[in-house]
Backbone as numpy.savetxt, mean C-alpha at the origin, in Angstrom:
# Nx Ny Nz CAx CAy CAz Cx Cy Cz
-16.71 1.93 2.57 -15.63 1.04 2.97 -16.09 -0.40 2.70
-15.22 -1.17 2.10 -15.53 -2.55 1.73 -14.89 -3.54 2.70
-15.37 -4.74 2.62 -14.86 -5.82 3.47 -13.37 -6.03 3.23
-12.92 -5.92 1.97 -11.51 -6.19 1.68 -10.59 -5.20 2.37
-10.98 -3.91 2.45 -10.15 -2.93 3.15 -10.05 -3.26 4.64
-11.18 -3.61 5.21 -11.21 -3.97 6.63 -10.37 -5.22 6.87
-10.48 -6.21 5.98 -9.70 -7.44 6.12 -8.21 -7.16 6.06
-7.78 -6.32 5.15 -6.35 -5.98 5.05 -5.88 -5.33 6.34
-6.61 -4.34 6.82 -6.20 -3.62 8.02 -6.20 -4.54 9.24
-7.23 -5.35 9.40 -7.27 -6.29 10.53 -6.10 -7.26 10.49
-5.75 -7.74 9.32 -4.64 -8.68 9.18 -3.32 -8.00 9.50
-3.12 -6.77 9.03 -1.90 -6.02 9.33 -1.73 -5.88 10.84
-2.79 -5.54 11.53 -2.72 -5.36 12.98 -2.47 -6.70 13.68
-3.26 -7.70 13.33 -3.15 -9.01 13.99 -1.78 -9.65 13.80
-1.24 -9.55 12.59 0.03 -10.21 12.28 1.24 -9.28 12.43
1.00 -8.03 12.84 2.05 -7.03 13.00 2.88 -6.90 11.72
2.18 -6.73 10.62 2.82 -6.62 9.30 3.40 -5.22 9.15
4.65 -5.16 8.73 5.36 -3.89 8.65 5.31 -3.22 7.28
4.94 -3.98 6.23 4.90 -3.43 4.89 3.78 -4.08 4.10
2.98 -3.25 3.45 1.89 -3.74 2.60 2.12 -3.23 1.19
1.94 -4.11 0.21 2.00 -3.73 -1.19 0.62 -3.78 -1.79
0.23 -2.71 -2.46 -1.07 -2.64 -3.12 -0.84 -2.35 -4.60
-1.61 -3.02 -5.45 -1.46 -2.85 -6.89 -2.82 -2.62 -7.53
-2.85 -1.73 -8.52 -4.09 -1.46 -9.26 -3.81 -1.62 -10.75
-4.60 -2.44 -11.39 -4.46 -2.63 -12.82 -5.56 -1.91 -13.60
-6.62 -1.51 -12.90 -7.71 -0.78 -13.53 -8.05 0.45 -12.67
-8.45 1.51 -13.31 -8.78 2.74 -12.57 -9.93 2.53 -11.59
-10.76 1.56 -11.84 -11.90 1.33 -10.95 -11.48 0.81 -9.58
-10.26 0.28 -9.45 -9.80 -0.24 -8.16 -9.04 0.80 -7.34
-8.70 1.92 -7.95 -7.90 2.94 -7.25 -8.63 3.54 -6.04
-9.94 3.83 -6.11 -10.60 4.36 -4.90 -10.50 3.42 -3.70
-10.57 2.11 -3.94 -10.43 1.15 -2.84 -9.02 1.20 -2.27
-8.03 1.41 -3.13 -6.65 1.52 -2.67 -6.49 2.75 -1.77
-7.07 3.86 -2.20 -6.99 5.08 -1.40 -7.67 4.89 -0.04
-8.80 4.23 -0.02 -9.52 3.99 1.23 -8.71 3.06 2.14
-8.09 2.05 1.57 -7.25 1.14 2.35 -6.09 1.89 3.00
-5.47 2.79 2.25 -4.35 3.57 2.79 -4.82 4.46 3.93
-5.97 5.09 3.77 -6.51 5.93 4.85 -6.73 5.11 6.12
-7.31 3.93 5.97 -7.55 3.07 7.13 -6.24 2.60 7.76
-5.27 2.24 6.93 -3.99 1.81 7.48 -3.31 2.95 8.24
-3.38 4.16 7.72 -2.77 5.32 8.41 -3.43 5.54 9.77
-4.73 5.32 9.83 -5.47 5.52 11.07 -5.24 4.40 12.08
-5.34 3.17 11.62 -5.35 2.01 12.52 -3.99 1.32 12.68
-3.10 1.48 11.70 -1.80 0.79 11.74 -0.71 1.72 11.22
-0.47 2.83 11.92 0.50 3.81 11.41 1.94 3.28 11.33
2.20 2.16 11.95 3.53 1.55 11.92 3.83 0.88 10.58
2.81 0.66 9.76 2.94 -0.09 8.52 3.31 0.83 7.36
4.32 0.46 6.60 4.70 1.17 5.38 3.85 0.65 4.23
3.58 1.51 3.25 2.72 1.14 2.14 3.41 1.46 0.83
3.55 0.44 0.00 4.12 0.61 -1.35 3.01 0.29 -2.35
2.88 1.14 -3.37 1.85 0.94 -4.37 2.45 0.92 -5.77
1.73 0.29 -6.67 2.14 0.24 -8.06 1.00 -0.27 -8.91
1.31 -0.51 -10.15 0.30 -1.04 -11.06 0.20 -0.19 -12.30
-0.45 -0.74 -13.29 -0.51 -0.13 -14.61 -1.13 1.26 -14.64
-2.05 1.54 -13.73 -2.76 2.82 -13.78 -2.23 3.87 -12.81
-1.18 3.54 -12.07 -0.67 4.48 -11.06 0.57 5.22 -11.54
0.75 6.40 -10.97 1.95 7.19 -11.17 2.50 7.58 -9.80
3.72 8.04 -9.77 4.31 8.50 -8.51 3.49 9.66 -7.94
3.06 10.55 -8.80 2.27 11.70 -8.34 0.98 11.25 -7.67
0.31 10.28 -8.27 -0.93 9.80 -7.67 -0.65 9.03 -6.38
0.41 8.27 -6.36 0.79 7.54 -5.14 1.03 8.53 -3.99
1.69 9.63 -4.30 1.90 10.67 -3.28 0.57 11.27 -2.82
-0.32 11.51 -3.77 -1.62 12.11 -3.47 -2.45 11.24 -2.54
-2.40 9.93 -2.71 -3.22 9.05 -1.87 -2.50 8.60 -0.60
-1.28 9.09 -0.38 -0.61 8.86 0.89 0.27 7.64 1.00
0.65 7.04 -0.11 1.55 5.89 -0.06 2.95 6.35 0.35
3.70 5.45 0.97 5.09 5.74 1.32 6.00 5.65 0.12
5.62 4.80 -0.83 6.50 4.54 -1.98 5.68 4.14 -3.19
6.06 4.65 -4.34 5.54 4.19 -5.62 6.61 3.29 -6.23
6.22 2.10 -6.64 7.14 1.17 -7.29 6.67 0.94 -8.72
7.55 1.19 -9.67 7.17 1.02 -11.08 7.06 -0.45 -11.46
7.69 -1.33 -10.68 7.58 -2.77 -10.92 7.84 -3.51 -9.60
7.64 -4.82 -9.64 7.76 -5.62 -8.42 9.15 -5.55 -7.81
10.17 -5.56 -8.63 11.54 -5.53 -8.09 11.84 -4.22 -7.37
11.27 -3.13 -7.83 11.45 -1.87 -7.10 10.81 -1.95 -5.72
9.67 -2.64 -5.63 9.04 -2.88 -4.34 9.91 -3.72 -3.42
10.56 -4.73 -3.98 11.47 -5.58 -3.21 12.66 -4.76 -2.71
13.22 -3.94 -3.59 14.36 -3.09 -3.17 13.95 -2.13 -2.05
12.75 -1.60 -2.14 12.26 -0.70 -1.09 12.16 -1.45 0.24
11.59 -2.63 0.20 11.48 -3.43 1.43 12.85 -3.73 2.01
13.79 -4.09 1.17 15.16 -4.36 1.65 15.81 -3.12 2.22
15.55 -1.97 1.62 16.16 -0.73 2.13 15.63 -0.39 3.52
14.41 -0.76 3.79 13.81 -0.47 5.10 14.22 -1.51 6.14
14.15 -2.77 5.74 14.32 -3.85 6.71 15.67 -4.55 6.62
16.50 -4.14 5.67 17.85 -4.64 5.60 18.00 -6.14 5.35
17.11 -6.72 4.61 17.19 -8.16 4.33 17.35 -8.39 2.86
């Protein structure tokens, strides 16, 4: 577990963040994304998680426990609006 995963989770809890977006552009960053999702599920189950990026697929997003795979930023925005109605 890295400092960045802990920082994300601590910030989500402290600020009561309801949605986190994670992006991976290289396969080397995907394990950290998976670890972050595991920590968020454990420590902040109220938070929804949307993932995307050049190296991700919907199948992999499902495998690592994300709530939503977004093929681009606007799909992530639409997902947030569908949940929070803004």
